[in-house]
N, C-alpha and C positions, 0 to 999 in steps of 0.2 A: 531539604531536597537535594541530593549531590548532582553535581553537573554530569550529564549523559554524554559529553563529548569533549574533545581536547581543547576547543576553544572556549573562552571565558564567557559563559551564559549560563544562569540558573533558571531552569523552566518554572514559570508561572502559569498555571492552567486555569486561572480565573477567567472567565467571559463576562463580557458586559452583558446587560440585560439583552440586548439585542445588538444587531450591527447598525441600527438606525441613528443618524445624527441629524441635526437641523440643517438641511441643505441651504437655508437662507443665511446662515451664520458666517459662512466663509472662515470658520476658525481653523480649518485645516485643509490641506490639499487633496487629501484622500481620506477614504473610509477605513479606519483602523480596523483589523481583525484579531480579536482577543483585546484583553484589558490593556497590555503593553504592545499590541500590534505584531506579536511575534508568535501567536499561536501555531501558525504552520511550521516555523523553525522547531518548535517543541514537538509537534507531531512528527516531523523528520527524524529527529533525535530518537524517539520511541521506536519508529520503525527501523533505524538502523541498530539500536542497542539491545531490543527484546527479541530473542531467537524465535520463541513460538508466535509471537505476534508478527513478525516479519514472515515466516513460513507460511501463515494463514493468507497475508496479503499476497504473497507470491502465487500461492495456489489458487486463490480467486481469480487473480489476473490471468494465469495461464488457463484456466477453464473458461473464462468470458472470451478470451481471444481464440481459443481452440487452435485451429491449424491456419487461422487467418481468414482471409476473404476470397471469394470465388465468383466469377461472372463468365458467361458465355459470350457477352458482347465485347467484341475486340478493343473498342475505345475504352470500356471500362477496365478490362483485363490490363491493358497498358498502364492505366491510371494506378491499378492495384499494385503493380510491380514497381512503378515510378511515380510516387506522389508529389515528388519535389526534385531538385537537381543534386540531392545527396544519395549516396548508395544505401537507401533505406526504403524498403517497401512498406505498403500501407498498414500491414500488421504489426511490424516493428514499431512503427510511429504510434500506432493505436495501443501497443502495449504500454507505453509510457503514459499515454493519455489516461488509460484505465488505472495503472497503479497511482497516479496522482488523484485521481477521483475517489479511489477507495482509501487513500491515506488522509486526503484532505476535504472530500466532499465537494471539491472544485477541480476543474481542468480547464486548460487554455489551449487553443489552437489558432496559430498565426495564419492567416489567408494572404496570399500574395498573388497579385496578378498585374495587367497593365491597364492603361486608360481604356482600352476597347473590351476588357475582360475576354480577352481571347484564349486565355489559359488559366490554368489553376495549379497552385503550389500550396500543400499544407505542410506546416512545421509545428512541432511540439514546443510548447513553452512551459517551463518549471513553474507549477502552480504557487510554490512557496515564495516565488519572487515577484508576484502580481498583487497590485493593489488597485481597488476601484477609485476613480477620480470623484472628487465630491460633487462635481457636476453631472455625473453619471454618462458623460459623453466620451470618456477616454479611460485607458488603463495606464498605470505607472508600473514600470518594471525596474526593479533596482536588485543588484547582486547581493547586497547585504543590507537588510532593513534596520539592522542594529546600529548602523553608522550613517543612516539616512540623515542628510544635512538640510532638508527642507527644499523650499522652492529654489530652482537654479542649480540643484546637485548635478554635476557633471556626469555622474555615473547613472543618472535616470534616463531612462528612454520611454517614450509616450507613443502609444499605438491608440487610434480610435476603436470605438465599439462597433463591430460587425453589424449592419452592412456598409457603414460609412469607412471610407478609405483615405489614407494619407499618403502623399508623394514622398518617398524616402530618397536618400542620396544615390540609390541606383537607379532612379527614374522609374520605379515601379510602384504600384500601390500596395499598402500594406494595411491590414486590420487584425482585430484580435476576436475570436469567438470564445464565449464562455459556457461551459457546461457546468451545472451545479446541482447538488441534491437539494431537496426541499427540507427546510427546518423551520418550524412555527417561531415567529418574532424575529426571523432573520431575512432581511429584506433583499440583500445584495449578494451575501456569499452563502454558498452551502455549508453544511457541516458533517463531518464524518460519521457514519452511522454507528461507529463503536465508541463514540464520545462518553456515553453514560457508564461505560466500564473502564475509564481511564485509570481509576484506582487500583483495579485488578492488574491492568498492565504494568503500572508504576511499581506495585508490590512484587511482581515478577522480576522486574529489573532490579530492585533493592535486594531481593533474596539471592539473585544471582551474584551480585557485588559482595554481598556477605559471605557467600560459600567461597567465591574466589579469594577473597582475603584470609579467610580462616585456613583455605588450603595453602595459601603462601606462607603462612605462618605456623604451618604444620600442626594446626589446631592447639597451639599452645596459648593462644590469647586468653587473658584472664577476663576480659569484658570488652564493653563498647561505651567510650565516652562521648556523649552528643553535646556539641556546643552551637547554641543558635546565635544569630546575630553577626555571622560572618559572611559579609555581602560580595566579597570580591578576592581575586587571587592574592593580592597583596596582603591583606589581613590574614589570610590562611597561611601565606609563606612566613609572615612574623611569629604567628602563633607556634607553627612548626619549629622554628628556631628555638622559641622559648622553651617548648617541652623537650627538645633535645639537650638543652643545658641541664634542665631538672632531672631528666631521666638517667643521666650519666651516673648520677649517685645512687640510683636504685637498682633493685635486682634485674636480672637478666628477663625474667618472666614478665616484670612490669613493663620492660621496654617493648613488649609484643602487644601492649594495649592498642586497641584499633580506636582512631579518633574520627568522628565524623562531624563536618561542619556543615550547618544548615543556614542558608540565608533567610532574612526576613521575607514575609509574604508580601508586605508593603510598608511604607514610611510608618515606622513605630508599631509595626504589627509583627510580633515575633512569631516564629514557625512553632516553637514550642519551649517548654523550659529546659534548662541545662539538665542532664541526667546521666547517671552512670548505671550501665545494665552488666550485670555480671553473668558470665557464661557459665551455666551449670551442665555437666554432662547429661543429666537426666532430662533436661529442658530441650536439648538440640532437636529432638524429634518434632517439637513444636514448630520450630523454623522450618524444617523439612515439610511438615504437613500444610504449613501456610504457603510454600512455594508450590507445592503440588496443587493445592485448592485454587490458588491464583492461576496457574496454568490451565487447570481444567475449565476455568470460567471463561478463558479467551475463546473457546469454540462457541460457546452461547453468546458471548458479546459480539462475535462477528457474524452470527447468524450463519454458521458453517457446519461442516461435517467431519467428525473425528477421521474417518477412514480416507477421506479425500485430502488430508493434510500430512506432509511428510513428517509426522510427529505422533506418537501415541504412547502412552504409560499402560496401555491395557496390555493383558497377557492373553488376548484371544487368537493370536496368530494372523495369518493372511487370510481373512475370510472374504472370498470373492463374491459370495452372494450378498453380503453387506455392502460391499463397495459398489457393485452394480446397483443396488436398491438405493443407497444413499446418492449415487451419482443421478439416477433418475428424479429422485426428489430435489435434489440441488438444481438440475436441469429446468424443472418446473417452477420452482421458486425463487431461484436466485439468478442462474445463468443466463436463461432466455429473457427474463425481464430486463437484466442489465443490457444484453445484447440489443433488444428491441429499442431501448432507449438511445444507446450509441448509434444504432442504425438510423433512428429518426434525425440525429443531428447530422449525421454524415450525408444521408440523402438530401436534407435541406441545402447543404453547401453544394453537393453536386447537381442538383436540380437548378440552383441559380446560375450554375455555368453550363447548362443545356446537356448534362449527361443523362444518359437513359437509366434512371434510378431502379427500375422495377426489376432488374436483372443483377442484383448484388446482394450477397448472403454471406453469413458466418458458416465456416466449416467446423462442425463439432466432431471431436473424437474422444469416446469413453476411455477411461483409464484401463479398462480390460474389455477385448473383444467379446461380444456374445453373438454366437452364431445362430441365425435365425432357422429354427429346425425345418420351415416350410418353404426355403429357398432351394433351388436346385444347386447340386454340387458345382457345376460350372460357374453360376452366378457368385457363389461364395469364393470360389477361386480367383474370379475376376475382381471382386471387391477387394481382396487381399493383395491384389498385384501380381498373383501368379499366373502361370501360362495355363489357359483354359480352352476346352473344346466342346462346344454346345451341340456337337453331332455325336460325341461319345456316348454310347449307351449307359456307361457308369455315371458319367457325369450328367445325365439327364434325369438321374435319380433326385428324389428330394432327400435333404439331409437326413430327415427323420426316417426315411426308408433305410438308409445306410446303418443308422443307429439300431434299428429293429432287427437287422439280419446279422448284426455283428457276431452274436454267439451262436448262430445257425450254420456257419460255414463248417462243411463237413471236414472231418479229420482226415488227414493224409499220412501215409506212412512210406518210408523208403526202404527199398530192400538192396 
């Protein structure tokens, strides 16, 4: 499995049977997430490096957030515009929360107030940096869990689980609120809904790398040499130097050989045997077919819709009816259920601070505007932000009436 990022970490997608640990053992300060506690890091890598995967995540986030939040209550409206002391409105904050939730199955919101709970500030916290304390009463936040030094690490910050608060150096009270997806046998963390399709996502990434390497070498590479058991950059660099020494005496075509190092899956567990794959012109279509199949699978993996994603390999053109129909289905099956879940958490926090929560909602905007034929023309113009006059006889007609009379306008001639 190649590294998907510039820094030295090779993804290991193995999960523990669950995230349950013996809470009486005190063997660890936190509950690990994934076999090596770095599953969130791996999911971040895939979200950054796999184009179609990221496009779907972005599309789902945009549709769930819509145009943000709205309220006719002045107190709530002010909070929507200023949920904290940073230049960020509530929609921008929740855009990060929703993206974290979709990537990781977990999202975290820092809650800040004073001793009297006289105000409420909300902040987003990167979900990949948070681990649940072993005693379940706190969260540990670390900028790089790969370098975590254990208890007493000066880079670790600790926040209690909401609704408990901790007084910080700024004299304010801080807590962390956890939003998570449900996954059987996972007691403390959520799990991203697309996890079952990780193999297809990885295949898409690998075929992208293969295509890029072939393009850079002008499709002249004779084959791919796979070498397992290379577990760090030092070993890889040493092997690169060794290959360069031997390739100097070989043909120019041999020097274009693609070499792929794979780390072990675990101590003594080789990812696969060393092998050489010769590139045959007649077999290149198989690679492209694999790439196409993997990308097509991502739509199903994410429970999403092709016409709502800024990607499509279909030659159907811009089908507005399909877009509208798929948006309606997505609204009922994906968008509104997610909005309802996030709204439940948001109103819980707001109600704890005496906000009138009954008057806040998401503003949804379809990708294509569909005019209701049974609206008055002035209503359509009003909804579109245009000037309107509800006294104008023409604008007092229904849209369907205008459509029905379009072809009955008498012809006029000029002389």
